[in-house]
N, C-alpha and C positions, 0 to 999 in steps of 0.2 A: 200447110202449117203442121199437119200431123206428121207428114214424112220428114219435113225439115226439123220439126221439134224432136221427133224421135231420133233423128241423126244427131242433134245437139246433145240430147240427154243421154243417148246411149253410145252412138259411134264416136262423137267428138270427146265426150267425157271419158269414154272408155279409152280412146286414144291418149287423152291427157293423163289418166290414172295409170295406164299400163305402158303404152308406148313411150310417151314423153318421159314419164318417171323412170321407166326402164332405161331409156336412153341417158337420162341424167345420172342415174345410179350406177350404170354399167359402162356404156360406151363413152359418154362424155367424160366421166371421171377417169376412165382408162386412158383416154386421149390426153386429158390434162396431166396425168401422172407421167406420160411419156414426154411431154413438152416442158414440164416444170418439175424441179426437185421436190417442191412442197405440194401437197394435195390442194386442188382447187375446191372451194366450197360453193356450191350452188345456193341460190336463195332459199330453196326448200330445206337444205341440210346444213346451213351456216351455223345456226345456234346449237344444233346438236353436236356437230363435229368440234366446234370450239369448246363446248362444255366437256366433251369427252377428252380432248387433248389437255385441257386445264386440270381435269380430275386425274389424268394419267401423270402429268408433270408434277403437280402439287395438290394433294387431296385437300378438298375444301373442309375447313374446320367450322363447325357451327359456333355461335356466340358463346355457348357454355364451355365448349372445348377450348376456345381461344382464351377466355378469361382464366380457365384452369391452368393452361400452359403458362400464361404470364405469372400466375401465382406460384407455380412450381419453379419458374426461373427466378423469381424474386426470393423464394425460400432458399434456393440453391446458392444465389449470390450472397445472401446473409450467412449461410453456413460456411462458405468459403472465406468470407470476411472475418467471421468469428475464429475460424481455424488459423487464419493469418495472425490475428491478434494473440492467440495462444502461443503460436510459434515464436513471436517476439517476446512475450511476457515471461515464458518459462525460462529461457536462458538468462534473462535479467534477474529473475528470482533466484536461480541457482547461483549466479555470480554474486548476488548480494549475500546469500547465506555463506558462501565460501569465503567472501571477504571478511565477514564478521567473525568467522572461525579462525582465519589466518591472523587476525589482529590479536589473538590471544585472549579475547574476552569471553565472557560466559555465553552460553547458548541463548540466542534471542528468544526461543520458545521454552526455555527451562522454567519449570514451576517449582517454587520454594514453599515449604511448609511454614517456614518462619523467615522473615526478611526485615532487616533494618537498613534504612538509607539515610545518610547524613549529608546534607548540603551545607558545607562549612564556609564561613566568611573569615577573613583575616582578623577581624575585630573580636572573634570568639563567639559571635552569635551563629545560630544554625537553624535550619528547618529539617525536621526529622519525619520520615515516613516509616510506618510499620505496617507490613502486610503479613497476616498470620491467620491460621485456622484457630478457631476457639479451642479445639482439642490441644493444639500445640501451646497456646497460651496457658491452658490449665496445667499441662505437663511440665512446661519449662519455667513458668513464673508462679505457679501455685494458685492461680485464680480458680473460680468455681462457676464460670459461665456455662449455661446450658448448651452443650455442643451437639445435641441431637440433630439429625438431618432434617427433621420437620419442625424444629423449634424456631421460634422467632427471636432474632438477635436483639438483645436489650442494648440499644445504642447509647442510651442515657447512662447505663452502668459502665459501659466501656469508656465513655467520656469522663466519668468521675474517676475511674481507675488511672487514666493517663494524665489527669490534671494535678498540678502541684504548684508550689510557690514560684518555681523557675520555668514552668512550662505552661503553654496555653494551647489547648486543643482547638483547632480550627475546622476540623472535618472528621466525621466518622461515617464510613460507608460500608454496609454489609454486602457480601456477594457469596455465591455458591460455586463450588468446584469439586469434582470427584466425590459427589454426594456428601460433602462436608461444608460446614458454615465457616466463612472467613470474614475478616474485618480489615478495612483499610483506614488507618488513623494518620492524620497529619497534625503536627504540632510545632509551634515556634518555641525556640529555646533561647533564653537570655544569655547564658554562659555555658558553653559546651563542657567546661571543666567541672561544673556543678550538676551535670545531668545525672550522674550516678546517685545523687541524693533522692531522685524520684524512684518510687517503688518498681515501676516496670523496667528500669535500667540499672537497678542496684547491683546486678551481677557484673557490671563493668566499672573500671576506673579510667577516667578520661584525663589526659594531660595534653596541653597545647601551649607552647611557649616559643619564643624566639631564641635561636642559638646561632649567634654570629650573623651571617648573611642569609640564613634560611629559617623558616618556621618548621617546628617539629610537632607532629601529631602522634600520640600513642594512646592506644586503647587496649587494655587487658581484660579479657572476658573469662570468668572463672565458673564456679559451680552453678547448676540449675536446681530447680525445686525437685525435679524427678518425681513428680506426682503420678500415681497410677490412674490412667484414664480409661482403662479397659480396652476393648476392641473397637477401634474407630476407623479401620480400613487401611492402616499403615502396612506397608510391605517390607520395611527395613531399608529401603533405598531413597527415602525422602531426604533432600538436602535443606540446610539452612544457609543463609547468606548474610553478610555484613558488607554493605556497599558504601563507599566514601567518595563524594563529589568535592574535589578540591578547587579552590578559587584561582590558583596560580600554577605555573609550570612545575611539574613534579621532578625533583632531583634524585630521589631515592625512595625505595619502598621494599617491603618484604613479601610481596605476592607476585605471582606470574599472570594474574588475571587483570590485564589493563584493557579497558574498553574504549571503543569508538574514538572520541575526540582526544584521548590520551591523558585526561585529567580525572578519570573515573577508575577507582580501584575496587576490586571485589575479593573478599575472603569467603571461602565456602567450607562447610563442615557437615558431615553426615548427622542427621537428626539423632541417631543412636549415640554418637560421641558427645553431642551437646547435652543429651539427657544424662550421660554419665559424668558430665562436668569436665570433659577434657579441655585444658586451657587453650586459649586462642589469643595470639598477640597481633595487633594491627599497628603498623608503624609506617609513616610517610614523612618525607622532607620536601618542602616546596619553597619557591621564590617568595620574597617579601612583597612583590608587586602583583596585583591581580591581573588575570588575563584580560579582563574588561578594560582596566586602566591602560594596559599596554596597547590594546587594540585601538582605543580612542586616541592615544598619543600618536601612534603610527598613522592613523587616519588624518589627524590634524597636521602632522608634518607633510604627508603626501598632498593634502589640500593646499598648503602654503607653497610647496614646490611647484605645483601645477599653476597656481595663481601667479607666481613670480614669472614662470616661463611665458605664460599668456601675456602678462604685462610687458615683458621684454619684447615679444614679437610685435605687439601693438606700437610700442615706442619706436622700434626699428622701421616699421612700415611708415609711420608718420614722418620720421626724420628723412627717410628715403624720398617721400613725396615732396617735402620742402626743398631738398637739394635739387630734385628734378625741376621744380618750379623756378628756382633761382637761375639754373642753367638755361632754361627756356627764355626767361626774361632777358638775360644777358645776351 
C-alpha cells in the first residue's frame, strides 16, 4: 500500500501532471495542427483557448461599456437625424425668403417704427391696426405718453386716445422692441371716409367711391406734429409704413410693393420724411366684386358641374343595365 500509494501520488500524478500534460500541450497539439487546419482543444484547455480566441476576434465588453456604446450610437443617430432635418429646412427657408422678395413685397422681417394697416370692405367699413412705438406716437401725432424704456404702458390712456364716434377700439396690446415701448391697437371703423375725423388719423384725408366699373381708394397723408421727443435710440433709418388690404382684385395702384396674395399694397416712407411732413399719396382701383364672393361663386359652379356629371354617369349606367336586361330576356 505504501509503495503503490506512493507510486499513485507521486509517479502516476507526476506522469499526469508532467508527461500527460506535456503530451497534451506539446505533442498532441502539434499532431492535431498537422492533421487539421484549426487547432484541437483538449478538455483541459478548451475553455481557455476558446476564451482567448473570442477575446482576440472580438473583445468582450462589460455591461457598462455595452450600454455606453449603445447610448453613443443613439446620440450619433439623433445627431445625424437633426443634421438631415436642417439640410432639408434651410433650403426651404431660403427659397421662402427669396420668393417673398421676388414678389416685390416688403421684407418679411422688416420692423417699422410706425405702421397703419387698413382692412377695407366694399361697403366702406374697415378694420384698422396700428403698430407704433410710444416715442413715434409722441413725435408724429403729438401725444404725451411716457415712452421711457422702463415705464409701464398706460393701455387705458391709449384706448381713450383712439376711441371716437366712428371708431371702436377692440384691443390694445403693449410690447417691447429695441429697448423701446410699443403698442398694438385694433379698432373697427364704421366708415373709412370719416376716419380722418378721429384725432389719431387727422393727418389723412380718405376717399372711397365707385367710378364706373371699379372702386377707387385714395388717402393723402400730410404734415405730422413733429414733436421733439429727445434721444430715444433712433438712428435715422427707421421706416414707417401704410398697408392696405383690399377686398377684391386690384386693377391699378401707385406703389411697387405688392405682397403675397396680390391684394395687399404697402407704401413706405422714412421716419425722418414723415416727421418733416413730406406728403404721401395712396391710390388703388379694384373690382366691384369681392374675392370671397367670386371664390364662393366659382366653388358653387364647380360643385354643380361635378354633381351634374356624376348624375349623368349614374343615369347612363342604369340605362345600360336596363338595355342588357331586355336583351337577355328576349
